[in-house]
Structures are given as C-alpha cells and as structure tokens.
N, C-alpha and C positions, 0 to 999 in steps of 0.2 A: 293452213300451215302443215307442211309435210312432217309426218311422225318419223323419228329416228329411233331405231331399236336401242334398248338400254345397253350400256356397257356393263359387263359382268366383272365385278371386282374379284369375286371369289365365291367360295361355297361355305355356307353355314348349315343351319337346319334346312335351308333352301338356298338357291342362288341369290347372291347379294348384289343388287344392281346399283348403278349410278346413272340417273336419267340425264341424257345430254341437255335437255331443256333446263335442267337445274344445275348444270355444271358451271355456269357463270356466277353461282352463289358462293364460289370459292371453297377452299378446303384446307385440311391439315393432314400431313403425314408425319407422325412422331414416333419416337422409340429410341432405345439405347443403341449404341454402336454395335453392329453385327447382328441386328435383329431382322434385317431384310428391307429397310426403307428404300434403298437404291433400286432393288429389284422391283418393288412395288411401283416406284416412280416410273421405271422403264416400261413395265406392263401397261400402266395407264397411258403413257405417251403413245405407245403402239395403238391402243384402242382408239384414242382420239384421232390419230392419223388415219386409221381405217375408215372412220366416218367422215373424213374430209376436213378435219379441224387441224390447222397448223399449231405447232407447239414450240415454245422457247423454254429451254431448260439449262440450268447452270450445272456443269459437270465438275464438281469440286474435287472428287477423288480420281478423276481421269478414267472412270470405269464405263462410261455410257456410250463411247464411240462404237461399241459392238452392236448397237441398235441398227447400224447400217448393213449388217450381215445376217444371214439366216443362222438360227441356233443349231446346235448339234444334239443328237439324241443322247440321253443320259438316263440311267436307271431311275434316279430320283424324280426327274421331270416326267418320265413315262408313268411312274407310280402315281404322281399327283394328277396327271391328265386322266388316268383311268379312275382314280378315286373321285374326281370331280365330274366325271362323265362328259368331258369336253369333246364332243363329236366333231366340232369344226376346227379343232386345233391342228395347225400345220406350221412348220418352221418357215420363216421368211425374213428378209431384210426390209428396211424402210428408207425412204428418201431423206437424206440429211444434208444440212449445210453446217460447216464448222466455222465458228467465230472465235477470235482471240484478241483481247485488247492489245496484247504484245506482239501480235501477228506471227507467232511461232507455230501454233497448232491450228490456225484457222485464218479466215479472212480478217483483216483489221476491222475493228468496230470502233468508230470514232463519233464524237460529237464536237461541237464548238464551245468555246468559252461562253459565248453569248447565249447559246441554248441551255447550257448548264445553269447559268444565272447565278447571282450573288448568294442566294440563300443556300443552295446545295453546295456551291463552291466553298462557302464559309465553313460548312460542316466538314467537307473534305479536307480543308486546311486546318480544321480545329481552331478557328478564330474566336476570340472573345467578342463581346457586344460592340466595344469601341472599334475594333479592327473590322468587324462586319460592316459597321457604318461607313468606314473609309472605303471599303471595297464597293459598297453600293454607290457611293459618291463617284468612284472611278467609272463604274458602269454608266452612271447618269451623264457624266461628261462625254463619254464615248457616244452614247445615244444621241445627245443633243447636237453633236457635230457629225453624225452619220459615219463614224469610224467603226469598222467591223472588228470585233474581238473574236478571232478564230482559234488561235493557239496560244501557248504560254508566252511566246515572245511578244505577242500583241499586248497581253496583260502586263508583262514586265515593263514594256515601253510606256504604257499608259500610267502605271504607278510612278515611274521615274518622271514623266512629264508633269503629272499633278503635284508631286513632291517639290520639284524645282520651281514651280510657279504657285506654290500654296498661298502666298500672300495675295496674289492677284485673284485667285479663285475664291478667297474668303467671302467676298461680297456676294457672289452668286450662289455659293454652295455651302458656306459655313467653314468652320475651322478644320484643318487637315493636320493630323498628328504625324510628324516625321517619324516618331518612334513606331507608330502603327504601320506606316508604309514599309519601314525597314523590317518589321516582324513578318509582314505578308510576303515580302520578297524572299526572306529566309525560308519561309514555309514552302514557297514555290520551288526553291532549289532542292529542298528535301523531297518534295513530290516528284521532281524530275529525276532525282537520284534513284527513286523507287520505281522508275519507269512509267510514272503517271502521265508524263508528257505525251506518251503515245496515244492516250485517250482523246487528246484534243487536236483537231485538224480537219482536213477535208480530203476526200469526199466523206461527208457525214452520213451516218446510217439512215437509210430511207426505210421507215417503218413498214412500208408496203412490201419490202423484200423479205420480211419475216412472215408474211401472211399469204404464202403461196401454196398451191397444190400442184402435184405433178400431172403428167398426161393421163394417168389412171385415176385421178381424182383423190389420191392420198394426200393428206395434209403433210406439208414439209415439217420436219423436225429440226429445229435450229439448236445446235449444241454449242454453248459458250464454254470454251476451255478455261476453267477457273482454278486449276491446281496451282499455277504460278500466281494468279491474281490474288489468291488467298494469303500470300505473303504480305499483302497490303490490305488487310481486312476492311479498313475504312474506305479505301478506293472501291473495293468489291461492293460493299453495302450501298455506297453513294451511287455507283453505277446502276444498281438494280432499282433504286428509288427514282433515278433519272428516267430509266426506261419506262417504269410504270406511269410516271407523271406525264411523259411525252405521249404515251398511248392515250391517256385520259384527255390531254389537251387536243389531240389531233383527230381522234376517231369520232364519227357522228353518233348521236343517240340512236339506238336500235331497239331498246327494251329487251324483253325475253323472247328469244328466237328458238327454233327447234334444236339448235346446237350453237355453241360459242363460235365467235369469229377467230379467237386465239385463246390459247391456254398457256399460262406461265407457271413454271415450277422453280421456286427459289429455294435452293438448298442452303444450309447454314443460315436460316432466315433471321436468327437473332442479330446478325450483323447489320440488318437494316435498321434496327431499333437501338442498338447499343450507343450510348452517349449522345443520342439525339436530343436537342433541346425541346422543351414542352411545346413550343409553337409549331415545330416541325412534326412532332408526334401527332398533334391535333390534325394537321393537314394530311398526314399519311392515313390516318383513320378515315378522314373524309374521302380521300381518293379511293381507298379500298371499298368503301361503302358505295361510292357512285360509279366506279369504273365498270361494274357489272352491267349498267345500263348501256355501256358501249359494246357489250358482247364479249367482254374479256373476263376469263376466270383466272384467279390467282391462287396457287396452291403453295403453301409454306411448308418446307421440309426442315425439321429440327429435331434435336434429341429430346427436348423437354418442353411440354406445353407452356410451362411458366416462362419460357423465352419470349413468348408473344404477349404484348400488352393486352389487357382484358378487353379494351375497346375494339381491338382488331380481332382477338380470339372469338368474340361473340358474333362476328360476321362470317365465320367459317362454317358453312352449313354441312359440308361433307367431311366426315372425320374418319381417319384410319390410324388407329393407335396400336403400334407394335409394343413389345414388352418393355417395361421399365423396371429398373432395379430399385430396391428400397433399403439401401444400406445406411443412409444417413437421414437425419431429420428433414433435410431439404428434399431428398429423394422420396420420402414418405409423403411429404406435402404435395409433391408433384403427382404421385400416384392418386392421392385423394382428389386433387384438382382435376386430373384427367377423367377419373371415374364419374365425377359430378357433372361433367359436361355432356354426358350421354343420356339419352332417354332410357330410363331403367328398363331392364328385362327381368321379370320375376323369376326366370329360370337361371339367371346368372348372378353371381356375386362379382360385380364388375371390378371392384377394387382388388379383390383377390386374384381374379383371372389375369389382370394386367401384369402381375408379377410371374405368372405361370406360363405365359404364351411361349411357344417354341418359335424357332426361326421360320419365317414365312407364314406365320400366323398373326392375326391382328383382330382387335375389336373394331368393328366397322358400323358406322351409322351414316346413312345418306338421306337426302331429302326425298319425300314422296312428291307426287304430281301437284299437290297443293302447297308445297314448300315447307312442310312440317317434317321434323326429324323422325326417321323410323326408329323402332326399338333396336338397341344395340345387339349385334350378333358376333359370336366368336366365329372367325372366318379363316378358312384356308385360302391364301391368296393365289390367284391364277398365275401360272408361270409365264414368262415372256416367250414370244415366238422368235425373237432375235437372239443373237449371241450375247451371253452374259460375260462381261469383262471387256477390256479394251482390244482394239485392233492394232496391227503393227504400224509403226511410223511410216513405212513405205506405202501401205495401203491408204493411210490417211492423206499422205501427200498426193497420191494418185486421185483420190476423190476431190481434193481441193483444186487440183489442176484442171479437172474436168467440170468444175462448177461454172455455171453461167455468170456467176457474180465475180469471178476472179478478175475479169477485165475492168470491172467497175470499181472495186475497192482496193485491189492489191497495190496500186500505184498512188502515192500521196500527191495532192495538189496544194500548191502554196501561192494563192492569188494575193493581190494587193489588199492589205487590211491595215489595222492601226499602226503596226510596226513600220511598214513601208511609208505610210502617210506621214507619220511623225518624223521619220528620218528625212523625208523630203522637205518637210517644214523646217526642220533644224538646219538643213543646208540653205534653204531660202532665208531663214532668219540670220544665219551667219553672213550670207552675202549682203543682206539688207543692212545689217549692223556695220559691215565693212564700208558699204556705200555711204551710210550716215556719217561715219568717221571721216571719210574723204570729204563729204559735203561740209562738215563742221570746220575742218581744216581750211577748206576753200573760203568759207564765210569769214573766218578769222583773218585770212589774208586780205579779203575784200574790205573788211572793216578797217584794217590798218591802212588801207589805201583810200579809205573814205568812200567806198562804193558799196556799202551794205544795201541789200535788196529789201530790207524791212524785216519785221519780227514775226511773220506768220509761223506758228508752231506746227511742225509736222507730226503726224500721228505715227507712233512707233508700231512695229510689227505686232508686238504683244498687245498693245492697246487696241489695235484693229481686231485681233483675235477675240478679246474679251467682249467687245461691242457686238461682234458677230455671234458669240456664244449667248449673250444676253437675248438677242433677237431669236436665236434658235430655241431657247427655253420657252419662249412665249408662243412660237409659231410652228415649230417642227413636231410632227406627230412621232415619227421615228419608231425605234424599237424600245420598249419599256424595260426598266431594270428587273422587273419581276415578270419573267416570260414563261417559257415552257415548263418551269419548275413550279407546278401547282399554281400557275399564274392566275387562272380565272377565280380560284378560291381566295387568293390573297389580294385580289383587286386589280391586278395588272391586265393588260390586253396585248394581244399578239400583233 
C-alpha cells in the first residue's frame, strides 16, 4: 500500500497531522460563530484535494466558492505562514463543481421519489406513524405494478389513485385512511411551495460524478450551494442523509486504504438529527459507523458538540474544537462535554483553554497510525491557499458554463412514469366504462326483443387490475419500498 504524506492541520508544540489512512474514521469541526470553522473546513478540503481525494461540502454561508481561486497575500496570512514555518505554502485555486438543489448557483442536484424512499420522505414531510404507513403502502402498490415514482406529480397521482380505489385495495394491502392521504397531499403542496419539488426528477445525481479527479490528479471539490436551501432546514437535513445513505448503498467495501475515496463535510450538522425518530437515528448511527469501510469520511461541522447524538459523536475520531462561550448553563455543559472527549494533555487545562482560544486557533486531536486518539494540542490552524470569501456571480456562472457536467444535468428529463401511466389507464378505463354502458344498453334492447345472448359476466377493468396486482404481489420482484434509504440495514433489497 502506497504511503501518503500526512495532512498538516496546524502547528502546536509541533506540527499537528491528520493521517490520510485514518481520515475515513470521520471527524468533527466545532466552535462558536466567528471562531474560524469555515476557514478550517476550507483548508482541510484543499489538503484532501491535493492528495487526490474528492470532497463534497455544503456551503451554508455562501463563503466557500473562493476555493476555486488563488488566495491573495495578506499581512495576517503572511505572519501565520512564517510563524508556522510553512515552506511549501503557495496561493492557488482548486478544481470545483457547483451544485444547487434549486439550480440557481450550481448544476441541479436531483434524486427520484423512488430512490428517496418512504422512510426519508416521511421525515421530509414530517408524517406521523399512520401517514407513514399509508405512504409505504403507496410505494408498495407502485412497486408491485412496475410504475416508476420519479417526481412529485407521480406521487400525487399514486396517492389519488389509491384513495379513489381504497375499498378495492383493502383486501390486498389493508385499510387506507382517506384523511391520511389528504394530509400527505397537503404536505406535498407545502414542500412544493418551498421549492422542494426541484429535488425530485431526472437526470438523477450519479454518485460517480462526485468522485472525480482532474488532469493533474487533484480531487474535485463539489460545493453544494446551501444558503437558500437553509430556508427549508428539514429539506437540507434530509438531503444530506439521503446522500450519505446512497453512498453507503452503492459503494463497494474497500476497508482502510491509504486515503479515502471521498470526504463529506456537513455544515449545520445538527439539522441531520433534529426531530428524527428513534428508528431513523439508529440507522444513521449504523451508516456512520459502517460507511468508513466504503472509503468515505464524514466530517460534521457544528457550533456545539452537544448537537451531535452521543452514538454518532463517539465515532468521530478526528476532532477540531474551536472556541466555545460559557455564558449559560448549557454553554458550560457543552464546554465540559467537549473537553471530556479529548485525550487529556497534562500541559493543558482543556476545559479552560476552550474558552480562551483566539480566532483561527483550535484544540485538535487526531488518530495515530493505530487508530488511537493523540493527546490534544492547542493548535494554530494552517491558512488556506485559496481565496477566503465568495467569488462574484459572474465568475461562478462562467465556471458553471465551462463544467463538463452542464450538458448532463442542466436540462431536466420527464420520461414516462406513474403519472403518465395512470393518466393513460384513466383514459382507458373511461373508454372501457363507456363501452360497457353501450353494451348494457344493447343487451337490454336485445332482452326486450327476446334475443339475449346469455348471462356470462364480464370482468370490469378494475377487477382485472386487482387480479393482476394480486399476481404481481406474489411473483414480481420489482423495486422494494425500502431501497436506497438505508435499505440493506432495514431489510430491503435493491
């Protein structure tokens, strides 16, 4: 296995390294607003790119687009470079691809209703247990009949179809609450009003497009424009969970390599866990634990370590803790909790130092070659090589237009799916019912004339459908209702 040089996070009593071989053991960047978390994130993303590791990061504040351009000399940067003795430091830009769910500041990033699955979609819509059961039933009906669920109009049409035929579906699938269907439809309208409908459709994101290197071997830095997305925090959190679960489902097992295949930085990480039901939190914890075997490192960025559930926090081996304030009892609890997560350094009062750190300073503990936490060090963080702060809208547009992915993602595709299929069936049903009415009228006339052709009962269109559906339940493998959303952990199969 080829050895990769350590990434230097910053300077303490000696250089503070992050071993690429241990970078898939995940990490935490925490600290109060204005203490330097974003700059730390930017510097780490650069260093991963330099060793050929692709990066995906959420740009919540809109500050990270500058990573595409070389930085500019500044007295404070020069002072830090000299103080840290960074002989290899030079300003440069990095290869980036911009993404945006709303397609305003980057290429559209889409998934399908089917790939999101009922579990995460229920969370996105904030459904209760009964409503989630109805939504899962709708997915099952679509699966059993091979009807694609790609966008919101597909799901709406399926909900309407199931509600209109609830009595007939009861035998195969159980009771269907009309009130629950109505509630789901209303939540879908709210989601659409918030722009969430733009997340669903095709072409869906190909994960391989996030894991590219450029012609110089630099890892591509994928920047998700999240400043607008943050207006719908539940949509933001659910999207990040979907991305992580899709990577887990699709990537092969590789174990510990010399460096990760991909590194994810999730800013405002608490939104992944807020209001998540217990069953989903359990699965998130399992995915975080197991995704490292797929060569993926996940770094959570948040103000307070208490924002992360203990079961997840315990798996974050590489820790960078910027300053925390201790004004309230909760603040004091957070300081104590943060201090206790580090391997003690007899030369530092960790709890005291957390409140004294300056901007661009942090307490850092990374994993050694055996996977054990190093002693915590007070660290001066290495400055970024690229521009600190955003680029102009014009430059962003130019970079987007020159991207090789523009021709792939910028134009939406609307192929035949559940909506079109059900509309065609409705037309056929209307014509069939009209033909049956004509036939009944004709038979009545024949009966009056004494020329009835006998009593053979004809099968209605809906009766034919339900017999077909019953056969599908027993014989069709199809796509299962629990799919790319933590599917293998919940017992589904792709």
